[in-house]
LUMRO-22007 format. One line per 5 residues: number of its first residue (from 1); their letters; for each residue x, y, z of C-alpha. Coordinates in nm, 4 decimals. Layout:
<mitis>
NUM	A	X/Y/Z  ...
</mitis>
This chain:
<mitis>
1	AKFAA	6.9432/9.6308/7.8069  6.6177/9.8131/7.7043  6.5798/10.1749/7.7106  6.2925/10.3058/8.0192  6.1207/10.5817/7.8281
6	GRAAA	5.8397/10.6440/8.0634  6.1200/10.7380/8.3729  6.3652/10.9066/8.1354  6.0355/11.1079/7.9697  5.9815/11.2226/8.3264
11	VGQEL	6.3029/11.3934/8.4030  6.4559/11.4921/8.0570  6.7383/11.2261/8.0286  6.7810/10.8569/7.7905  6.8129/10.6016/8.0497
16	LELDV	6.9311/10.2724/8.0009  6.8272/9.9615/8.2266  7.1373/9.7117/8.2531  7.1787/9.3200/8.3532  7.5319/9.2170/8.2613
21	TIESP	7.6792/8.8674/8.3815  8.0615/8.7925/8.3124  8.2065/8.4753/8.4071  8.5647/8.4011/8.4917  8.7105/8.6826/8.3259
26	TVVVP	9.1179/8.6910/8.3422  9.3570/8.9752/8.3855  9.7286/8.9010/8.2988  9.9906/9.1799/8.4044  10.3443/9.0872/8.2458
31	FSHSS	10.6400/9.1617/8.5006  10.8082/9.4183/8.1915  10.7617/9.4703/7.8459  11.0083/9.2037/7.7830  10.9751/8.9738/8.0463
36	PHFAR	10.7612/8.6011/7.9878  10.6429/8.6254/8.3741  10.2859/8.7620/8.5034  10.0933/8.7697/8.7444  9.7142/8.6468/8.6621
41	MQLGK	9.4193/8.7866/8.8286  9.1520/8.5774/8.7701  8.7782/8.8312/8.8779  8.5501/8.5043/8.9449  8.2005/8.6234/8.8445
46	ISVTN	8.1095/8.9584/8.7649  7.7548/9.0940/8.7750  7.6370/9.4699/8.6826  7.2636/9.5716/8.7200  7.1308/9.8853/8.7729
51	ALNPF	6.7324/10.0138/8.8916  6.6024/10.3519/8.8519  6.4022/10.4388/9.1730  6.1892/10.7448/9.3128  6.3911/11.0520/9.5013
56	PGNES	6.3508/10.9258/9.8799  6.1158/11.1609/10.0576  5.9868/11.3647/9.7853  5.6367/11.3698/9.7429  5.6351/11.5287/9.3839
61	GKGML	5.7732/11.2566/9.2146  5.9873/11.4855/9.0425  6.3273/11.3300/9.1689  6.5072/11.0457/9.0749  6.7895/10.8151/9.1340
66	EDIQL	7.0177/10.5340/8.9077  7.1252/10.2429/9.1782  7.4136/10.0549/9.0463  7.4572/9.7165/9.2205  7.8393/9.5117/9.1086
71	SIENL	7.9152/9.2126/9.2936  8.2522/9.0271/9.2365  8.2884/8.6419/9.3390  8.5840/8.4388/9.3834  8.8472/8.6746/9.2501
76	NMAMQ	9.1933/8.4907/9.2851  9.5449/8.6238/9.1906  9.8458/8.4423/9.1505  10.2354/8.5093/8.9754  10.3815/8.2779/8.7311
81	SDTLT	10.8195/8.2610/8.7078  11.0558/8.0830/8.6793  11.0322/8.0422/9.1006  10.6598/8.1061/9.0994  10.3820/7.8796/9.0003
86	LDNKI	9.9235/7.9496/8.9542  9.8990/7.7159/9.2662  10.0702/7.9546/9.5180  9.8161/8.2238/9.5366  9.8496/8.5059/9.6715
91	MNDLT	9.4441/8.5581/9.7262  9.1402/8.3039/9.7313  8.7654/8.3726/9.6575  8.7788/8.7212/9.7080  8.4079/8.8158/9.7008
96	MEVKL	8.3202/9.2264/9.6942  7.9457/9.4261/9.6776  7.9481/9.7780/9.5518  7.6711/9.9672/9.5478  7.6738/10.3222/9.3710
101	TRVIA	7.3952/10.5507/9.3663  7.4094/10.8560/9.1286  7.1572/11.1298/9.1037  6.9618/11.1909/8.7864  6.7044/11.4533/8.9335
106	DPTEE	6.7530/11.6274/9.2809  6.4890/11.8727/9.3822  6.6763/11.9169/9.7197  7.0324/11.9973/9.5714  7.1690/11.8295/9.8718
111	KPTFE	7.2278/11.4417/9.8113  7.6016/11.3991/9.6243  7.5672/11.3110/9.2601  7.8076/10.9966/9.3551  7.7711/10.8225/9.6557
116	VHSHI	7.9863/10.4246/9.6595  7.8900/10.1723/9.9061  8.1473/9.9000/9.9072  8.1338/9.5884/10.1637  8.4414/9.2869/10.1430
121	RAAII	8.3076/9.0314/10.4104  8.7011/8.9111/10.4067  9.0056/8.9378/10.2073  9.3047/8.7113/10.3446  9.6860/8.7819/10.1556
126	DITQP	9.9089/8.4931/10.1862  10.2447/8.6774/9.9844  10.6050/8.5261/10.0141  10.8918/8.7292/9.9525  10.9384/8.6221/9.5855
131	QYIAA	10.5775/8.7031/9.5504  10.6444/9.0661/9.7339  10.9338/9.0992/9.5090  10.7456/9.0320/9.1660  10.4912/9.2631/9.2880
136	MTILN	10.7736/9.5260/9.2993  10.9224/9.4623/8.9588  10.5843/9.4409/8.8273  10.4788/9.8370/8.9966  10.8442/9.9487/8.8920
141	KNVLD	10.9231/9.8025/8.5348  10.5533/9.7557/8.3996  10.2962/10.0367/8.6025  10.5457/10.2729/8.6632  10.7880/10.2469/8.3791
146	KFQDF	10.7870/10.4742/8.0512  10.6300/10.4126/7.7445  10.9474/10.4632/7.4961  10.8972/10.6124/7.1596  11.0767/10.4400/6.9272
151	SIEKG	11.0537/10.6541/6.6746  11.1700/10.9266/6.8044  11.4534/10.7255/6.9594  11.5590/10.6301/6.5682  11.5066/11.0167/6.4798
156	MDPAT	11.2113/10.9669/6.2958  10.8508/11.1220/6.3176  10.6179/10.8142/6.2233  10.3962/11.0667/6.0769  10.6243/11.3395/5.8534
161	PMSPR	10.9082/11.2187/5.6854  11.2551/11.3062/5.7995  11.3469/11.6640/5.6102  11.7344/11.7523/5.5675  11.9193/11.9232/5.8111
166	TKRSH	12.1634/12.2257/5.8216  12.4557/12.2040/6.0608  12.5794/12.5047/6.2440  12.9226/12.5919/6.2483  12.9631/12.7404/6.6106
171	ATTIS	12.8415/12.7233/6.9378  12.7979/13.0889/6.9661  12.4754/13.0056/6.7319  12.3567/12.7856/7.0276  12.3720/13.0258/7.2979
176	LHNQK	12.1835/13.2891/7.0731  11.9274/13.0787/7.0443  11.8981/13.0068/7.4404  11.8691/13.3260/7.4704  11.5641/13.3643/7.2699
181	EEEKE	11.3795/13.0690/7.4269  11.5151/13.1573/7.7856  11.3534/13.4587/7.7413  11.0255/13.2913/7.5727  10.9730/13.0273/7.8636
186	KQRKK	11.0152/13.3703/8.1289  10.7130/13.4921/7.9287  10.5402/13.2353/7.9336  10.5715/13.1696/8.3113  10.5252/13.5041/8.3274
191	LEEEK	10.1272/13.4477/8.1529  10.0700/13.1267/8.3663  10.1254/13.3123/8.7015  9.9340/13.5636/8.6290  9.6809/13.3681/8.5373
196	KQEED	9.6568/13.1473/8.8059  9.6548/13.4262/9.0168  9.3075/13.5543/8.8224  9.1797/13.1909/8.8989  9.2546/13.1561/9.2787
201	KIAAE	9.0941/13.5214/9.2783  8.7794/13.3770/9.1332  8.7780/13.0729/9.3196  8.7973/13.2147/9.6592  8.5341/13.5243/9.5736
206	VAATT	8.3385/13.1674/9.4525  8.4157/12.9877/9.7752  8.3398/13.2873/9.9877  7.9480/13.3435/9.8386  7.8559/12.9192/9.7557
211	AERIM	7.7305/12.6620/10.0042  7.9826/12.3927/10.0285  7.8251/12.0872/9.9602  7.8788/11.7203/9.9334  7.9327/11.5958/9.5739
216	TKLHL	8.0803/11.2773/9.6062  8.1039/11.0266/9.8837  8.2697/10.6493/9.9584  8.2494/10.4338/10.1748  8.4162/10.0994/10.2105
221	TFDKL	8.3933/9.8532/10.4574  8.6130/9.5591/10.5534  8.4706/9.2984/10.7821  8.8433/9.0966/10.7813  9.1292/9.1992/10.6195
226	AINVL	9.4343/8.9588/10.6936  9.7653/8.9923/10.5202  10.0043/8.7068/10.6379  10.3937/8.7650/10.5909  10.5548/8.4539/10.4407
231	QSEEY	10.9310/8.3292/10.4069  10.8287/8.0196/10.1832  10.4691/7.8578/10.1446  10.5920/7.6547/10.4897  10.7229/7.9167/10.7310
236	TISEV	10.4988/8.2269/10.8355  10.6955/8.5105/10.9993  10.3972/8.7394/11.0806  10.0239/8.8142/11.0406  9.8888/9.1892/10.9865
241	SFGKF	9.4694/9.1589/11.0865  9.2331/9.4141/11.0611  8.8949/9.3446/11.2074  8.6384/9.5934/11.1113  8.8199/9.8359/10.9045
246	TVEFS	8.6257/10.1426/10.7381  8.7016/10.3969/10.4968  8.5248/10.6766/10.4137  8.6367/10.9480/10.1726  8.4232/11.3012/10.0349
251	QTNLG	8.4603/11.5577/9.7986  8.2951/11.8730/9.7945  8.1555/12.1332/9.4913  8.3967/12.3602/9.6302  8.7187/12.1269/9.5861
256	GMDAY	8.7641/12.0062/9.9465  8.7862/11.6553/10.0681  8.7734/11.4883/10.3586  8.8776/11.0974/10.4458  8.8334/10.8777/10.6958
261	VRIHH	8.9483/10.5839/10.8122  8.8675/10.3956/11.0978  9.0286/10.0984/11.2348  8.8115/9.8878/11.5313  9.0884/9.6359/11.5222
266	LTVAD	9.4336/9.5698/11.4663  9.6934/9.3279/11.5616  10.0660/9.2328/11.4716  10.1526/8.8939/11.5190  10.4676/8.7220/11.5808
271	VRPDS	10.3890/8.3435/11.4201  10.7007/8.2313/11.3405  10.7050/7.7900/11.3889  11.0559/7.8820/11.5750  10.9764/8.1942/11.7936
276	KNVRK	11.0514/8.1604/12.1436  10.8973/8.4588/12.2364  10.6737/8.4758/12.5211  10.4448/8.7517/12.4034  10.3324/8.6971/12.0192
281	FLLEY	10.1868/9.0255/11.9299  10.4153/9.3646/11.8319  10.0989/9.5452/11.8246  9.7532/9.5221/11.9601  9.5054/9.7382/11.9094
286	QSDKG	9.0771/9.7177/12.0008  8.8590/10.0373/12.0306  8.6009/10.2284/11.8230  8.7574/10.5109/11.8257  9.0606/10.4531/11.6224
291	QFVYK	9.0300/10.6752/11.3582  9.2693/10.8692/11.0870  9.0967/11.1805/10.9707  9.2398/11.3755/10.6150  9.0404/11.7241/10.5518
296	NSPKD	9.1547/11.9672/10.2576  8.9166/12.2770/10.2623  8.9494/12.5551/10.0641  8.8494/12.7910/10.3504  9.0213/12.5998/10.6340
301	GMSLE	9.3433/12.4417/10.5043  9.4303/12.1375/10.5549  9.4261/11.9100/10.8561  9.5742/11.6071/10.9938  9.4143/11.4043/11.2637
306	CWLAQ	9.5420/11.0739/11.4370  9.3820/10.8830/11.7236  9.4266/10.5402/11.8922  9.2603/10.4510/12.2312  9.5891/10.2455/12.4527
311	PIVTL	9.7177/10.0292/12.1398  9.9861/9.7944/12.2879  10.3624/9.7727/12.1382  10.5679/9.4973/12.2263  10.9132/9.5325/12.1231
316	LPDVL	11.0598/9.2070/11.9819  11.3880/9.2595/11.7517  11.3828/8.9314/11.6356  11.0364/8.9197/11.3727  11.1297/9.3047/11.3128
321	GDLMR	11.5186/9.2570/11.1548  11.3002/8.8945/10.9955  11.0533/9.1586/10.8671  11.3030/9.3305/10.7550  11.5116/9.1470/10.5516
326	WSQLP	11.1618/9.0105/10.4024  11.1339/9.3473/10.2715  11.4238/9.4175/10.1337  11.3637/9.4323/9.7628  11.7195/9.3338/9.5071
331	KELTE	11.9186/9.6580/9.3718  11.7885/9.6504/9.0533  11.4871/9.7300/9.1897  11.5773/10.0524/9.4238  11.8935/10.1868/9.2021
336	EDNPQ	11.7818/10.4221/8.9599  11.8575/10.3661/8.6228  11.9342/10.5885/8.3408  11.6085/10.6482/8.1956  11.5969/10.6985/7.8457
341	KSAIE	11.5151/11.0813/7.7569  11.3221/11.1997/7.4620  11.4655/11.4499/7.2154  11.2546/11.7340/7.4003  11.4547/11.6453/7.7306
346	CVEAL	11.7733/11.5924/7.5883  11.7211/11.9988/7.4273  11.6916/12.0714/7.7484  11.9666/11.9105/7.9719  12.1797/12.0799/7.6732
351	RERET	12.0886/12.3937/7.7051  12.0730/12.4029/8.0529  12.4799/12.2909/8.0192  12.5662/12.5578/7.7646  12.8666/12.4061/7.7164
356	DEELD	13.1289/12.3261/7.4319  13.1012/11.9661/7.5667  12.8026/11.8961/7.3440  12.9641/11.9592/7.0569  13.1588/11.7966/6.7826
361	GEGNI	13.4556/11.9629/6.6312  13.2222/12.1280/6.4171  13.0185/12.2795/6.6752  12.7712/12.0232/6.6171  12.5196/11.8720/6.8489
366	MIVGD	12.6105/11.4952/6.8726  12.5623/11.3221/7.1933  12.3086/11.4218/7.5017  12.1594/11.1554/7.6572  12.0507/10.8383/7.4903
371	YVLDG	12.0384/10.9895/7.1879  12.2432/11.0971/6.8842  12.1002/11.4599/6.7514  12.2772/11.5861/6.4238  12.1652/11.9825/6.2819
376	DI	11.9396/12.1868/6.4365  11.7264/12.1986/6.6865
</mitis>
């Protein structure tokens, strides 16, 4: 990469020309921190280039745009466990192109600061029930799982040695301490509320006098998106197919946002090998007018619109039953665990209860949640 010195001088910025290629990177995501099983994504070939271009329609030559091109070729995804092998791929040879346009200098002050256009030719996802359960396991046990602070769990601060603690002799000391803390908390909340009201007032005044313009714009297009729901590698239950599927998102300088989802073709089909249904489509839809629109504006508030022109829905209870059974998760993923609490959460839980049940015979705090606390709080 090299600095584009001449063009950078024209707009008073330090700019960088890029030409980066990464061959076959692999991302491994464990089911959880204690599991040997994992999902693997092979990202194929990733290329990133950029170009500095003059602002369109500007004869002064002062405007400038940076066009960044990102391409991913032959992306694959599979999972490895006791019952899943990497040969059974969920996603196979996905190719996508992304173009990001960044404004470096805009003499018109009208063009979005960032504009992203993404194009995916065909995305075909084949997912079996074990793969679906594995994906939900990753979501619940890895992605959404809280990081545990083992030093706090053991009652230790990793940076500061533990200082001697003094034991309290009665629960009334805790109650007095609680009252002081509650007063501080009420005062803090009152100040925060006053500050928020003042910020909202200023934002409303700015919104009333400032022209709203788009700052960020995203456009995503699928030529085809198909999801095949498989009971096993040999038995497919249903195929969900989108033809020409687009998503548009924009955000303004005043905090407003618009989101459009346009569906040109959608079918949900019963493709079970042993199906006796004469009609094979649970849902059929084809129209250029189908869209979902979400808007949130500081001036006009929030709105949601849905428009589907003449969708055809067929009631097929047998295939619906198969899909519901397929999507049913095991109890260990649906039942709430008893998550370990941080030391602060333990103290807050104690303050809410304010009973002697958390105190031993001498009035010392003993057990709250999953932690043992001894002495002062």
